[in-house]
C-alpha positions as CSV (number, residue, x, y, z in Angstrom):
1,M,114.5,38.3,55.6
2,M,114.2,34.8,55.2
3,W,115.0,33.7,58.9
4,I,112.3,36.3,59.3
5,L,109.6,35.3,57.8
6,A,110.8,31.2,58.2
7,G,109.8,32.0,61.9
8,L,106.9,33.9,60.9
9,Y,105.8,30.9,59.3
10,C,106.3,28.0,61.5
11,L,104.9,30.1,64.5
12,A,102.1,30.2,62.1
13,I,101.6,26.1,62.0
14,W,102.3,26.1,66.1
15,L,100.0,28.3,66.7
16,V,96.9,26.6,64.6
17,F,98.0,23.6,65.1
18,A,99.5,22.7,68.4
19,K,98.9,26.0,70.3
20,W,95.3,26.4,69.5
21,R,94.4,22.8,67.5
22,L,92.5,24.2,65.0
23,L,93.0,21.7,62.1
24,R,94.6,18.0,62.8
25,L,98.1,17.5,61.4
26,S,98.1,14.8,59.1
27,L,100.9,13.4,56.6
28,P,99.8,15.1,53.7
29,L,99.2,17.9,55.6
30,A,102.4,18.0,57.0
31,I,104.2,17.3,53.3
32,V,102.6,20.2,52.1
33,L,103.2,22.4,54.5
34,G,107.1,21.7,54.6
35,S,107.2,22.4,50.9
36,V,104.8,24.5,49.8
37,G,105.5,27.3,52.3
38,P,109.0,27.0,52.0
39,A,108.5,27.2,48.2
40,L,106.4,30.5,48.5
41,I,108.6,32.4,51.2
42,V,111.7,31.3,48.5
43,A,109.7,32.5,45.6
44,L,108.2,35.8,47.3
45,L,112.2,37.0,48.3
46,F,113.2,36.2,44.8
47,C,110.6,38.4,43.5
48,A,111.5,40.9,46.2
49,Q,115.1,40.8,45.4
50,Y,115.4,41.0,41.4
51,Y,111.4,43.2,40.7
52,H,112.3,45.9,43.6
53,P,116.0,47.0,43.6
54,F,117.3,47.5,47.2
55,T,120.6,49.5,47.1
56,S,122.8,50.8,50.6
57,Q,124.6,53.0,48.4
58,A,122.7,55.8,47.9
59,I,123.8,59.5,48.1
60,V,123.1,62.8,48.4
61,L,124.5,65.0,45.5
62,Q,125.7,69.2,46.0
63,K,126.5,70.7,43.0
64,T,129.7,73.0,43.1
65,V,131.7,75.3,41.2
66,P,135.8,75.5,41.0
67,I,136.1,79.2,42.0
68,V,139.3,79.9,39.2
69,P,140.5,83.9,39.1
70,Q,140.3,84.6,35.3
71,V,143.5,86.9,34.7
72,Q,146.3,86.5,32.3
73,Q,149.5,87.0,34.5
74,R,149.8,86.0,38.3
75,V,148.8,88.6,40.9
76,R,148.5,88.8,44.2
77,V,145.2,88.3,46.7
78,T,144.6,91.4,48.3
79,K,141.9,90.9,50.5
80,I,139.6,88.1,51.3
81,V,135.9,89.2,52.1
82,A,133.3,86.3,52.1
83,A,133.4,84.3,55.2
84,P,133.1,80.5,54.9
85,N,129.4,78.8,55.5
86,E,127.8,82.5,55.3
87,P,124.8,82.9,52.4
88,L,126.1,85.2,49.5
89,K,124.1,86.1,46.7
90,A,125.3,86.4,43.2
91,G,127.3,89.1,42.6
92,D,128.6,89.4,46.1
93,T,132.7,89.8,46.1
94,L,134.6,86.6,47.1
95,F,138.0,88.2,47.4
96,E,140.1,91.3,46.0
97,L,143.1,91.0,43.6
98,D,145.6,93.7,43.2
99,R,144.5,96.0,40.7
100,A,148.0,97.9,40.0
101,P,149.6,95.0,37.6
102,L,146.1,95.1,35.5
103,E,146.0,98.4,35.5
104,N,149.6,98.5,34.0
105,A,148.5,96.3,31.4
106,V,145.5,98.4,30.5
107,E,148.2,101.6,30.0
108,R,150.4,99.8,27.9
109,L,148.1,98.0,25.9
110,S,145.7,101.5,25.2
111,A,149.4,103.1,24.4
112,A,150.0,100.3,21.8
113,V,146.6,100.4,20.5
114,A,147.4,104.5,19.7
115,E,150.9,103.6,18.6
116,A,149.3,101.5,15.7
117,E,146.4,103.6,15.1
118,Q,149.4,106.2,14.0
119,A,150.5,103.3,12.1
120,V,147.8,102.9,10.3
121,K,147.8,106.6,9.2
122,V,151.3,106.6,8.2
123,A,151.0,103.3,5.7
124,E,147.7,105.2,5.0
125,S,150.2,108.1,3.6
126,S,152.6,106.1,1.5
127,I,149.7,104.3,-0.5
128,D,149.3,108.1,-1.4
129,T,153.3,108.8,-2.2
130,A,152.9,105.6,-3.9
131,D,150.2,106.6,-6.5
132,A,152.0,109.4,-6.9
133,A,155.1,108.0,-8.1
134,V,153.4,105.3,-10.0
135,T,151.6,108.3,-11.8
136,R,154.8,110.3,-12.6
137,A,156.3,106.7,-13.9
138,K,153.4,106.3,-16.1
139,A,153.9,110.2,-17.5
140,D,157.7,110.1,-18.1
141,L,157.3,106.2,-20.1
142,A,154.6,107.3,-21.9
143,F,156.6,110.4,-22.9
144,M,160.2,107.9,-23.4
145,V,157.6,105.5,-25.6
146,K,156.9,109.1,-28.2
147,E,160.9,110.0,-27.7
148,R,161.6,106.3,-29.0
149,D,159.4,105.9,-31.9
150,R,160.4,109.8,-33.0
151,D,164.1,108.5,-32.9
152,S,163.5,105.2,-34.6
153,K,162.2,107.4,-37.3
154,L,164.9,109.6,-37.2
155,V,168.0,107.4,-37.0
156,E,166.1,105.6,-40.1
157,S,166.8,109.0,-42.0
158,Q,170.0,109.4,-40.7
159,T,169.1,112.5,-39.1
160,I,170.6,111.6,-36.2
161,T,173.6,108.9,-35.0
162,Q,173.0,105.4,-34.2
163,E,174.7,106.3,-30.7
164,E,171.9,108.9,-30.2
165,Y,169.3,106.7,-31.0
166,D,170.7,103.7,-28.1
167,L,171.0,106.8,-25.4
168,T,167.2,107.0,-25.9
169,L,166.5,103.5,-25.9
170,T,168.5,103.2,-23.0
171,R,166.2,106.2,-21.0
172,Y,163.7,104.3,-22.2
173,Q,164.4,101.2,-20.4
174,Q,165.1,103.2,-17.9
175,A,161.5,104.9,-17.4
176,S,159.8,101.5,-17.5
177,T,161.7,100.0,-14.9
178,A,160.9,102.8,-12.9
179,L,157.3,101.9,-13.6
180,D,157.9,98.9,-12.5
181,Q,159.6,99.5,-9.1
182,A,156.7,102.6,-8.6
183,N,153.9,99.5,-8.7
184,A,155.9,97.0,-6.6
185,A,156.5,100.3,-3.8
186,Q,152.6,101.1,-4.0
187,R,152.0,97.1,-4.1
188,Q,154.0,97.2,-0.6
189,A,152.3,100.1,0.5
190,V,149.0,98.8,0.1
191,L,150.8,95.6,1.9
192,G,151.8,97.8,4.7
193,V,148.1,99.3,5.1
194,E,147.0,95.6,6.0
195,L,149.9,94.5,7.9
196,S,149.0,97.7,10.2
197,K,145.4,97.3,10.0
198,A,146.2,93.6,11.5
199,K,148.5,94.6,14.4
200,L,145.9,97.3,15.5
201,A,143.5,94.8,15.5
202,Q,145.5,92.7,17.6
203,S,146.8,95.4,19.7
204,R,143.2,95.8,20.0
205,S,142.2,92.3,21.0
206,A,144.6,92.5,23.9
207,L,143.2,95.7,25.2
208,K,140.1,93.9,25.7
209,D,141.7,90.9,27.1
210,A,143.5,93.3,29.7
211,D,140.5,95.2,29.9
212,Y,138.7,91.9,31.1
213,D,141.4,90.9,33.6
214,L,140.9,94.0,35.2
215,K,137.1,93.8,35.8
216,Q,137.9,90.3,37.1
217,A,140.1,91.8,39.9
218,V,136.8,91.6,41.9
219,V,136.0,87.8,41.6
220,V,131.9,87.7,42.6
221,A,129.6,84.6,43.9
222,P,128.5,82.8,41.0
223,A,125.2,82.4,42.2
224,D,123.7,82.0,45.4
225,G,125.3,79.4,47.5
226,F,128.7,80.0,50.0
227,V,131.9,79.0,50.3
228,T,133.5,76.2,52.8
229,N,136.6,75.2,53.5
230,V,138.1,78.3,52.7
231,Q,142.0,78.4,52.9
232,L,142.8,81.5,50.3
233,L,145.2,84.2,52.3
234,P,145.9,87.7,51.2
235,G,149.5,87.7,49.2
236,T,148.7,84.2,47.4
237,M,149.5,84.2,43.9
238,V,146.8,83.4,41.9
239,G,145.3,83.4,38.5
240,G,148.2,83.0,35.0
241,V,148.3,80.4,32.4
242,G,147.6,76.8,34.1
243,G,146.4,78.2,37.8
244,G,143.7,76.7,39.0
245,S,140.9,76.5,41.5
246,V,141.7,78.8,44.8
247,M,138.0,78.4,46.2
248,T,135.2,75.6,46.3
249,F,131.4,77.6,45.8
250,I,128.4,75.3,47.0
251,K,125.4,76.7,44.4
252,H,122.0,76.7,46.5
253,S,119.5,74.0,44.9
254,E,116.9,75.2,42.5
255,D,113.5,73.9,42.7
256,D,114.1,71.5,40.1
257,E,117.1,70.3,41.0
258,A,116.6,70.0,45.2
259,G,115.7,66.8,47.2
260,I,118.5,64.6,44.6
261,V,119.6,61.5,45.9
262,V,121.5,59.5,43.7
263,A,121.6,55.3,44.3
264,M,123.7,52.9,42.6
265,L,121.7,50.0,41.7
266,D,123.2,46.0,40.4
267,Q,123.4,45.3,36.8
268,K,120.9,42.7,37.2
269,N,117.6,44.6,37.7
270,F,118.3,48.1,36.6
271,L,117.0,47.8,33.5
272,L,113.8,47.5,35.1
273,V,114.1,50.8,36.8
274,E,112.0,53.7,35.0
275,P,111.4,57.5,35.5
276,G,108.1,58.4,37.5
277,Q,108.7,54.9,39.5
278,Y,107.8,54.9,43.8
279,A,110.8,55.1,45.6
280,E,112.3,55.0,49.5
281,V,115.2,56.5,51.1
282,A,116.6,56.0,54.6
283,L,119.3,58.7,55.2
284,K,121.7,58.3,58.1
285,L,120.9,62.0,58.8
286,Y,116.8,60.7,59.7
287,P,117.1,57.7,61.6
288,G,113.5,56.3,61.7
289,R,112.3,58.3,59.4
290,I,111.4,57.1,55.7
291,L,111.6,59.6,52.4
292,T,109.3,58.9,49.8
293,G,110.3,60.2,46.4
294,R,110.2,59.2,42.9
295,V,112.7,58.0,40.0
296,I,113.2,60.8,38.2
297,G,116.3,59.6,36.0
298,V,118.6,57.1,35.1
299,I,122.3,57.3,33.3
300,D,122.9,54.5,31.4
301,V,126.5,55.0,31.5
302,S,130.0,54.9,34.6
303,G,133.5,55.1,34.5
304,S,134.2,52.0,33.9
305,G,132.6,51.8,30.3
306,Q,134.7,54.9,29.3
307,L,137.9,54.9,27.5
308,L,140.1,58.0,27.2
309,A,142.3,59.5,24.1
310,T,145.7,58.2,25.2
311,G,148.9,56.8,23.4
312,Q,148.3,53.6,25.0
313,L,146.3,50.3,24.5
314,P,144.4,49.8,27.4
315,D,145.6,46.6,29.3
316,D,142.2,44.8,31.2
317,I,139.1,47.1,30.9
318,A,136.6,44.9,33.0
319,T,138.7,44.2,36.5
320,G,136.8,44.6,39.7
321,P,133.2,44.2,40.6
322,P,130.9,44.6,38.5
323,T,129.8,48.3,37.8
324,R,126.6,49.3,39.3
325,F,124.8,52.2,37.7
326,A,122.7,55.2,39.0
327,A,119.3,56.5,39.4
328,K,118.2,59.8,40.4
329,I,115.3,59.7,43.3
330,Q,113.6,62.8,43.5
331,L,112.0,63.3,47.5
332,D,109.0,64.4,48.0
333,E,109.2,66.6,50.8
334,A,112.5,68.5,48.9
335,A,111.8,71.6,50.3
336,S,111.4,71.3,54.1
337,L,114.6,69.2,54.3
338,R,118.1,69.6,54.9
339,L,120.4,67.2,52.9
340,P,123.8,68.5,53.1
341,G,125.7,66.9,49.9
342,G,127.9,63.6,50.7
343,A,124.7,62.5,53.3
344,R,124.8,58.5,52.9
345,G,121.7,55.6,53.2
346,C,120.1,53.3,51.8
347,A,117.5,53.3,48.9
348,A,115.1,50.9,47.7
349,V,112.7,50.9,43.9
350,Y,109.5,49.8,43.2
351,T,108.4,48.8,40.1
352,Q,105.4,47.6,38.9
353,H,106.0,44.2,38.7
354,V,104.7,41.6,41.3
355,Q,104.5,44.7,44.0
356,V,103.6,42.3,47.1
357,A,107.0,41.5,46.9
358,G,108.3,45.0,47.4
359,I,106.9,44.4,51.0
360,P,109.8,42.7,52.3
361,V,111.8,45.5,50.8
362,M,110.0,47.5,52.3
363,F,110.4,45.8,55.9
364,V,114.3,46.0,55.1
365,T,114.1,49.7,54.4
366,R,112.7,50.6,57.4
367,A,114.7,48.2,59.6
368,Q,117.5,49.9,58.2
369,S,116.4,53.2,59.1
370,W,115.2,52.4,62.4
371,L,119.1,50.5,63.3
372,N,120.5,54.4,61.9
373,Y,120.3,54.9,65.6
374,L,122.8,52.7,66.6
375,W,125.6,52.8,64.0
């Protein structure tokens, strides 16, 4: 750009002083023309590259949804319904899984729930038995207390022998021990009911999970969009612990998400970029065309500024070239543009500072757009 401006400046001098001879060139004027003009060109270019960020790293990003079968066990794919790159509506079937093992799991857990319910009833009936045993043991102990007190008086009056009184005391101790055992059995019966209810709740939860897995036997589209690069085949085992995605679903952009271009800007003038500023984008998809838009947001973080939680200390966290930061640009003609994810190009953001310096940046952007016809 500097050579173009210098050439135009020299051409203007030649036309004025040599070709058309509008003015007479003197030494003082030559000194002024040779110093002021280049200084203005340098100042203009400095303001252009600083106040109006330009980048050749602009890209169209597309939101994708990884399709991961939500089943707890590995099952076989039985049918592929969705065709690659064909429009889909939310809820349309993508593929189907083998229902047999999932239905077997539901039946098995249904039986486990029924068994757990019966176990709760048995445990509750054991409480009634334990309560009756406690009541009987209390009555026996109360009777033996009276017997002990009566025999204590009788042995003092020598109506009964000491051996008979000792036998009464033994029977009293047995009744007291029986009451303690009945109380322990009662507490154990209560704990048994609580344990049975816990097992019942666990079985019901497992049954809900199995029902959910069965519903996931038909995998559907999460939104409007399409799938691409479909490599999944019938017979493939999917799901289970650690099972990964088997399809990539491309979600159609909403109105507020359509036409988003991400421009990676240098750090030197990134802080000058603000939402609402005018921007121009030249994509290789549309050679010779300038797409206008507005900055809708800036992202004040990058991957190089992130530290992961590991057991190792970082060796060097400031390697490589300086990090660029992203600015999101929404194009004005998003509704009428076809913007595949991954489309590349260049972009320029024009700030409110030294607006005349944006002219060279506009020229560079348009030149790059026309050069897209060649490469």
